[in-house]
Structures are given as structure tokens and as C-alpha cells.
C-alpha positions as CSV (number, residue, x, y, z in Angstrom):
1,M,97.0,70.9,62.7
2,I,97.3,67.8,65.0
3,A,100.4,69.4,66.7
4,A,98.5,72.7,67.3
5,T,95.6,70.7,68.8
6,Q,98.0,68.8,71.1
7,R,99.7,72.0,72.2
8,S,96.2,73.5,72.9
9,I,95.2,70.5,75.0
10,K,98.5,70.6,77.0
11,R,98.0,74.4,77.6
12,D,94.4,73.7,78.8
13,R,95.7,71.1,81.2
14,E,98.3,73.4,82.5
15,V,95.8,76.1,83.2
16,R,93.6,73.8,85.2
17,H,96.4,72.5,87.3
18,V,95.8,73.0,91.0
19,S,98.9,73.1,93.1
20,N,99.1,71.5,96.5
21,R,100.6,73.4,99.4
22,V,104.1,71.8,99.0
23,D,104.3,72.8,95.3
24,L,103.2,76.4,96.2
25,S,105.6,76.7,99.0
26,L,108.6,75.4,96.9
27,N,107.4,77.5,93.9
28,K,107.4,74.4,91.6
29,R,105.4,76.1,88.9
30,N,108.1,78.7,88.6
31,V,105.6,81.4,89.4
32,S,107.2,84.8,89.8
33,S,108.0,85.5,93.3
34,V,108.2,89.2,93.0
35,C,106.3,91.0,95.7
36,D,105.8,94.6,96.8
37,G,108.8,94.2,99.0
38,D,111.0,93.1,96.1
39,R,109.9,96.2,94.2
40,R,110.6,98.4,97.2
41,L,114.1,97.0,97.5
42,Q,114.8,97.4,93.9
43,N,113.7,101.1,94.2
44,I,115.8,101.7,97.2
45,Q,118.9,100.2,95.3
46,A,118.1,102.1,92.1
47,T,117.9,105.2,94.1
48,L,121.3,104.8,95.9
49,N,123.0,103.8,92.7
50,G,121.3,106.6,90.7
51,L,122.3,109.5,92.9
52,G,125.0,110.6,90.4
53,I,127.8,110.3,93.0
54,V,130.4,107.8,93.6
55,R,129.9,106.3,96.9
56,S,133.0,105.2,99.1
57,A,133.4,101.6,100.1
58,D,132.3,102.5,103.6
59,Q,129.2,104.3,102.4
60,I,128.3,101.3,100.2
61,L,128.8,98.9,103.3
62,F,126.7,101.2,105.4
63,H,123.9,101.4,103.0
64,E,123.9,97.5,102.5
65,S,124.0,96.9,106.3
66,F,121.1,99.4,107.0
67,T,119.0,98.0,104.1
68,Q,119.7,94.5,105.5
69,A,118.6,95.6,109.0
70,C,115.4,97.2,107.5
71,M,114.4,94.2,105.4
72,P,111.3,93.3,107.7
73,H,110.2,96.9,107.3
74,I,110.9,97.1,103.5
75,Y,108.9,93.8,103.0
76,G,106.2,94.7,105.5
77,K,103.4,92.2,105.3
78,D,105.3,90.1,102.7
79,W,108.3,89.5,105.1
80,A,106.7,86.4,106.7
81,S,106.2,84.5,103.5
82,H,109.4,85.8,101.6
83,S,111.9,86.2,104.4
84,V,113.5,82.7,103.7
85,R,113.9,83.3,100.0
86,V,115.2,86.9,100.5
87,M,117.7,85.9,103.0
88,R,118.9,83.0,100.9
89,E,119.1,85.1,97.8
90,R,121.1,87.9,99.5
91,G,123.3,85.5,101.5
92,I,121.9,86.7,104.9
93,K,122.2,84.3,107.8
94,K,120.9,86.5,110.5
95,I,119.4,90.0,110.6
96,N,121.1,92.4,113.0
97,F,118.9,95.2,114.0
98,E,121.5,97.3,115.5
């Protein structure tokens, strides 16, 4: 009973936690950073991989390069707040639009 009460108190404290800007920007509370752009990108990749055909190495390279160049459009309004994370996760140093 005491352990359950302690867990309840701890949970209540976590719910009331107000993050500061630094914690939010660093995602210190491990909040899911999935946004609409992430979902769009997953859908694009699922579509390309689920076409039922085997793509050549050149086709895969083209699709990856084209997708990378379109990242700001895929993420739309989310790009400004997620660009650093997306580029880091995908190993992108610079986006080439041509």
C-alpha cells in the first residue's frame, strides 16, 4: 500500500512538471518528436518500398536524393523546428535543392 501511494505521488509530480525552454528544445522529457512531416516521410518511404518492384541502386539513390531535396516541403511548417533533428538522424550535412 505504501509503495502504491509513493508511485502515485511520484506520478502526480511528473504530471505537474513544467519544462523550461532548454529542456523542451533538448527533448529532455523524452517526449515523442514525431510530427506530421515524420508521418509524411514514413508514408513516402513505405510507398516507394511497397510498390512490388525491385528498384535498382540508381533508382534508390535518385529517390533518396530527391526526398532529401524535398525535406522542407515534406515537413512544411514543422521544418523550422525539426530540421536539425531530421538532418542529424538522416546524416544530412546540407540540403542540395538541385
